[in-house]
C-alpha distance (Angstrom), angle and dihedral (degrees) to the residues before:
residue distance angle dihedral
M1 . . .
I2 3.79 . .
S3 3.80 127.7 .
I4 3.79 127.2 -143.8
P5 3.83 129.9 -175.9
L6 3.79 118.1 -111.7
W7 3.78 92.4 -136.3
P8 3.78 134.9 22.7
E9 3.80 111.7 -115.0
P10 2.95 127.9 -41.0
T11 3.80 99.5 49.7
P12 3.83 110.0 -145.1
Y13 3.82 114.1 -106.3
A14 3.81 93.7 -0.2
L15 3.80 112.6 165.9
G16 3.79 95.0 -160.9
T17 3.77 147.1 -13.0
E18 3.81 101.5 -92.4
S19 3.80 122.2 114.0
H20 3.81 90.6 -103.5
D21 3.81 88.8 60.5
H22 3.79 92.3 59.8
P23 3.82 114.6 60.0
S24 3.77 117.3 -145.5
L25 3.78 143.8 -177.9
E26 3.79 121.7 -123.3
I27 3.82 109.6 -151.3
Y28 3.80 122.9 -151.9
E29 3.79 124.5 -169.9
P30 3.83 117.4 -132.9
F31 3.80 123.8 -108.9
G32 3.81 98.3 -171.0
T33 3.79 130.3 54.9
T34 3.83 106.7 -146.7
F35 3.81 93.0 98.2
K36 3.80 96.3 25.3
D37 3.82 94.0 143.2
C38 3.84 94.4 49.1
A39 3.79 137.3 85.6
V40 3.80 132.4 -159.1
L41 3.79 130.9 -156.3
V42 3.82 111.1 -151.7
L43 3.82 119.9 -154.1
P44 3.82 109.8 -169.5
G45 3.79 121.6 -145.4
G46 3.78 128.1 -128.3
G47 3.80 107.3 136.7
Y48 3.83 92.5 -85.8
E49 3.82 82.3 -73.2
S50 3.80 101.2 88.1
L51 3.80 139.5 -4.1
S52 3.79 117.8 -108.5
G53 3.80 114.0 -129.6
Q54 3.80 94.3 -155.1
E55 3.83 90.6 52.2
G56 3.80 91.3 46.4
E57 3.78 116.3 32.2
G58 3.80 89.7 15.2
F59 3.80 93.5 57.0
A60 3.80 89.5 43.1
G61 3.80 89.8 63.1
M62 3.79 91.0 55.0
F63 3.78 93.5 50.1
Q64 3.80 91.4 45.5
L65 3.80 89.0 57.9
W66 3.80 89.7 50.1
G67 3.80 91.1 53.2
F68 3.81 101.6 -106.3
K69 3.75 123.0 143.7
T70 3.80 95.6 -123.0
F71 3.79 129.9 -149.6
V72 3.83 121.9 -176.6
L73 3.79 115.7 -162.0
Q74 3.79 120.4 -140.4
Y75 3.81 96.7 -160.1
R76 3.79 130.0 -177.4
L77 3.79 120.0 -90.5
G78 3.78 141.9 -141.9
S79 3.80 90.3 -127.4
K80 3.81 87.4 65.2
G81 3.80 93.6 51.4
Y82 3.80 100.5 -91.0
R83 3.80 125.4 132.3
H84 3.80 136.8 -177.8
P85 3.02 129.4 -37.4
V86 3.82 91.9 34.5
M87 3.82 93.8 72.8
L88 3.81 92.4 48.7
N89 3.80 90.3 46.7
D90 3.81 88.9 53.8
A91 3.82 92.3 49.2
A92 3.80 93.6 46.6
R93 3.80 92.0 47.9
A94 3.80 89.2 48.9
L95 3.81 93.0 52.9
R96 3.80 90.7 48.0
T97 3.80 90.5 48.4
V98 3.80 91.9 50.5
R99 3.82 91.4 49.7
S100 3.81 90.8 47.6
K101 3.81 89.1 58.8
A102 3.81 97.3 52.6
S103 3.80 94.9 106.4
E104 3.80 93.1 42.5
F105 3.80 93.3 52.5
G106 3.80 99.0 31.8
F107 3.79 105.0 -116.5
N108 3.80 133.8 125.3
P109 3.84 110.5 -95.5
Q110 3.82 87.8 -145.6
K111 3.81 93.0 57.5
I112 3.79 102.6 68.9
V113 3.80 119.5 135.3
V114 3.80 125.1 -163.9
I115 3.81 117.5 -154.4
G116 3.78 125.1 -173.9
S117 3.79 135.0 173.8
S118 3.80 128.3 -151.7
A119 3.84 105.7 -36.7
G120 3.81 86.6 2.3
G121 3.80 84.8 56.6
H122 3.79 88.3 55.4
L123 3.79 90.4 50.8
A124 3.82 90.0 48.6
A125 3.82 91.2 48.3
T126 3.81 89.4 48.7
L127 3.80 90.6 52.6
L128 3.83 90.5 46.2
T129 3.81 90.2 55.1
H130 3.83 101.7 33.2
W131 3.82 102.6 41.3
T132 3.79 119.3 136.2
H133 3.79 134.5 -153.4
G134 3.80 93.9 -120.3
R135 3.80 129.6 -112.9
P136 3.82 110.7 -79.9
D137 3.82 93.4 -159.4
D138 3.81 96.7 48.1
P139 3.82 113.8 126.6
D140 3.82 88.7 -137.3
P141 3.83 106.9 76.1
V142 3.82 91.6 -152.0
E143 3.80 90.5 60.2
R144 3.81 90.6 56.8
I145 3.82 90.4 65.8
S146 3.82 126.4 91.4
S147 3.81 117.1 -102.6
R148 3.82 92.6 -154.8
P149 3.81 113.6 124.6
D150 3.79 114.4 -141.2
L151 3.83 93.5 -138.9
G152 3.79 136.4 8.8
V153 3.81 131.4 -146.0
L154 3.80 114.8 -168.2
C155 3.81 118.9 -168.8
Y156 3.84 116.3 -163.2
P157 3.81 86.2 -35.4
V158 3.76 131.0 -165.4
I159 3.81 100.7 -127.6
T160 3.78 111.7 158.4
M161 3.79 131.4 53.5
G162 3.81 88.4 -158.6
K163 3.81 135.2 76.1
F164 3.82 98.0 -30.8
T165 3.80 98.5 40.4
H166 3.79 127.7 127.2
E167 3.78 100.5 -112.6
G168 3.78 96.0 -153.6
S169 3.80 91.8 55.9
R170 3.80 91.7 45.7
N171 3.81 93.2 50.0
N172 3.80 93.2 47.2
L173 3.79 91.1 48.3
L174 3.81 101.5 40.9
G175 3.79 108.0 12.3
E176 3.78 125.6 -112.2
K177 3.82 98.4 -68.8
P178 3.83 109.4 37.1
D179 3.79 118.5 167.9
L180 3.79 120.2 -107.2
D181 3.81 94.2 -109.4
L182 3.79 91.0 56.6
L183 3.80 90.9 48.6
D184 3.81 89.5 53.8
R185 3.81 94.2 46.3
L186 3.80 91.6 51.0
S187 3.81 94.4 45.6
A188 3.79 97.1 95.8
E189 3.80 94.5 -159.6
K190 3.83 88.0 65.3
Q191 3.82 93.8 51.2
V192 3.81 102.3 53.4
T193 3.82 115.9 122.0
A194 3.78 135.8 170.6
L195 3.84 86.8 -89.9
T196 3.81 94.0 60.5
P197 3.85 108.6 114.8
P198 3.83 120.8 -110.4
C199 3.80 113.0 -85.3
F200 3.79 143.1 -155.6
V201 3.80 108.9 -150.5
W202 3.80 128.2 -175.1
H203 3.77 137.2 172.5
T204 3.81 140.3 155.6
V205 3.79 129.8 -117.8
E206 3.80 90.2 -137.8
D207 3.81 93.4 59.4
E208 3.81 104.2 121.5
L209 3.80 97.1 176.5
V210 3.81 102.5 52.0
P211 3.82 110.0 24.9
V212 3.79 118.2 -126.4
E213 3.81 87.7 -122.3
N214 3.81 87.3 81.6
A215 3.81 91.7 67.5
L216 3.80 91.2 41.9
L217 3.81 93.5 52.0
F218 3.79 93.0 50.5
S219 3.80 93.4 45.7
Q220 3.79 91.2 49.8
A221 3.80 89.0 52.7
L222 3.81 91.1 49.5
R223 3.81 89.6 50.4
K224 3.79 92.3 50.0
A225 3.82 91.1 50.6
A226 3.85 91.7 46.4
V227 3.81 91.5 -119.5
P228 3.84 112.3 154.5
F229 3.79 112.1 -112.3
E230 3.77 144.1 155.3
L231 3.80 120.0 -143.9
H232 3.81 125.2 -163.9
I233 3.79 121.4 -173.7
Y234 3.78 112.6 -174.1
Q235 3.78 122.3 -167.3
E236 3.79 98.1 -142.2
G237 3.77 131.5 55.5
A238 3.79 136.7 79.4
H239 3.78 122.8 -120.3
G240 3.78 115.7 -76.0
L241 3.78 95.9 21.6
G242 3.79 92.9 142.7
M243 3.80 109.1 172.4
K244 3.80 96.1 -18.9
D245 3.80 119.8 144.1
G246 3.81 94.0 0.9
H247 3.79 92.6 -75.3
P248 3.83 111.8 -156.8
W249 3.81 93.3 -119.0
I250 3.81 88.3 81.7
D251 3.81 95.4 62.3
D252 3.81 91.9 38.4
C253 3.79 91.3 53.0
R254 3.80 93.3 46.2
R255 3.80 91.0 52.8
W256 3.81 90.5 49.8
L257 3.80 92.1 49.4
L258 3.83 90.5 50.1
K259 3.80 89.9 55.0
R260 3.78 92.1 50.1
L261 3.80 102.1 38.0
A262 3.80 106.5 29.7
């Protein structure tokens, strides 16, 4: 694994000089070959307070075995004083950086998946609904590139900032008293359009931390916008289970990715 900074110094909107003030991408080489022309950007969960190792490095190992060129984003956090749109800026810059490296690493720039879990799922859903084409006249060549993922995988995601939200994630992202317009703009189910990329969404009924309604709301929005998606609701499994106990989401997701990327 190697790590590269998202931006050359100075990092935009940095509040200090610690490592958590400077977002980076961890890059993992593939072991398998099934998805040898594909890349994945991994956004770990952690309530916008921390970054889960099992949903970052742990997921990277799975995608390495599948043959993906894998990039794990170490993004900035609310617990370190950051608020929206810094997290989205980090995710968008990461997607652009990944796409800029397609020739260098030998993958198709139109086969980039973003996967996020819990609050990382919210960040992924925000990127899926707030991507931009890039600025063609920007002096930074990375900023000229589209930040649109080609596919999204959302694992027990925080989606809404409304009734069924995870309050800790919302407070870390937006502060304790965000205005109503900001709550709407960061409720991903209200931002889906026909241009939102196809998604694989999964959740569990037993999740007591992030209600399953989050996955249902986003899937309903995808359906309304005629965006292709696959939704899996499993009865069993606590929040944050990741790849524990060989949960069936892993095989279901792999089959979906084969259909979309083969």
